[in-house]
C-alpha positions as CSV (number, residue, x, y, z in Angstrom):
1,M,104.4,120.5,105.0
2,A,107.0,121.9,102.9
3,Q,106.1,121.9,99.1
4,P,108.4,119.6,96.8
5,S,110.7,122.3,95.5
6,A,111.4,123.6,99.1
7,V,112.3,119.8,100.0
8,A,115.0,119.8,97.5
9,F,116.7,123.2,99.0
10,Y,116.6,121.8,102.4
11,Q,118.7,118.8,101.4
12,S,121.1,120.6,99.6
13,A,124.7,120.9,100.9
14,F,124.1,124.8,100.7
15,W,121.4,124.7,103.6
16,R,123.4,122.3,105.5
17,R,126.3,124.8,105.8
18,L,124.3,127.7,106.1
19,R,122.1,126.0,108.9
20,K,125.4,124.8,110.9
21,S,126.7,128.4,110.6
22,C,123.6,129.7,112.4
23,L,123.7,127.1,115.1
24,V,127.5,127.8,115.6
25,R,127.1,131.3,115.6
26,D,124.4,131.1,118.5
27,G,126.5,128.7,120.3
28,W,123.9,125.7,119.7
29,R,121.7,127.5,122.4
30,C,117.8,128.6,121.4
31,V,117.7,132.3,121.0
32,V,114.4,132.6,122.5
33,P,114.7,135.0,125.8
34,G,114.6,132.7,128.9
35,C,115.2,129.5,126.9
36,D,118.3,127.7,127.8
37,A,117.8,124.5,125.7
38,R,120.1,123.4,123.1
39,A,119.3,124.6,119.6
40,T,118.5,122.0,116.9
41,H,116.6,124.2,114.3
42,A,117.8,127.1,112.2
43,D,114.9,129.0,111.4
44,H,114.2,131.6,109.0
45,I,113.0,134.8,110.4
46,I,111.4,136.2,107.1
47,T,109.9,133.0,105.5
48,R,111.8,132.1,102.1
49,P,109.7,131.0,99.1
50,P,109.0,127.5,98.2
51,A,112.2,127.2,95.9
52,P,114.4,124.4,95.2
53,T,117.5,126.7,94.9
54,P,118.8,129.5,97.3
55,T,116.9,132.7,97.6
56,A,117.5,136.3,99.0
57,A,115.9,134.9,102.2
58,D,118.6,132.2,102.6
59,V,121.3,134.5,104.4
60,L,122.8,134.2,107.9
61,T,121.2,137.2,108.9
62,N,117.6,135.9,108.3
63,L,118.2,132.9,110.6
64,R,117.6,132.1,114.2
65,S,118.7,129.3,116.2
66,L,115.7,127.4,118.0
67,C,115.2,124.6,120.3
68,A,112.6,121.9,119.2
69,R,109.9,123.3,121.2
70,H,109.9,126.7,120.2
71,D,110.6,125.8,116.5
72,A,107.1,123.9,116.7
73,Q,105.5,126.9,118.2
74,V,106.0,129.0,115.0
75,K,106.1,126.2,112.4
76,E,104.7,127.5,109.4
77,Q,101.4,125.7,108.3
78,N,99.4,126.7,105.0
79,G,101.8,129.6,104.6
80,K,101.2,131.3,108.0
81,R,103.2,131.2,111.0
82,K,101.5,129.1,114.2
83,N,100.8,131.5,117.0
84,G,101.3,134.6,114.9
85,G,105.1,133.9,115.3
86,A,104.8,134.5,118.8
87,F,106.7,132.3,121.2
88,T,105.7,130.9,124.7
89,V,108.4,132.0,126.9
90,R,108.7,130.7,130.6
91,G,110.8,132.3,133.2
92,A,110.7,135.7,131.6
93,D,109.4,139.1,132.7
94,A,106.7,141.3,131.0
95,D,109.4,142.7,128.7
96,G,110.8,139.3,127.5
97,W,113.7,139.3,129.6
98,P,115.1,136.3,131.4
99,I,114.4,136.3,135.2
100,D,117.5,134.5,135.6
101,P,119.9,137.8,135.3
102,T,122.8,135.5,134.3
103,R,121.1,135.0,130.7
104,R,120.8,138.9,130.0
């Protein structure tokens, strides 16, 4: 669960704008290879500290768009990413490329 100071950040206008920029940049699609689901989450690639105000981690280049399923797979718990941060990808080859060639 988010710490109280982080909750204030995620309720801020700054976060809402940054989140929307991430989702728009990625076309509202999950960026996990092989997934074609609609993205609903902007996920920090490098974990942000639990601060109530923006930090160096709160930049567009540190965000990726994820669907709810993939966000839940790597959601942080007790300061660590679930599954070691690895996604479960369906419909991908051993290198992570989508089997559907139109998604490359």
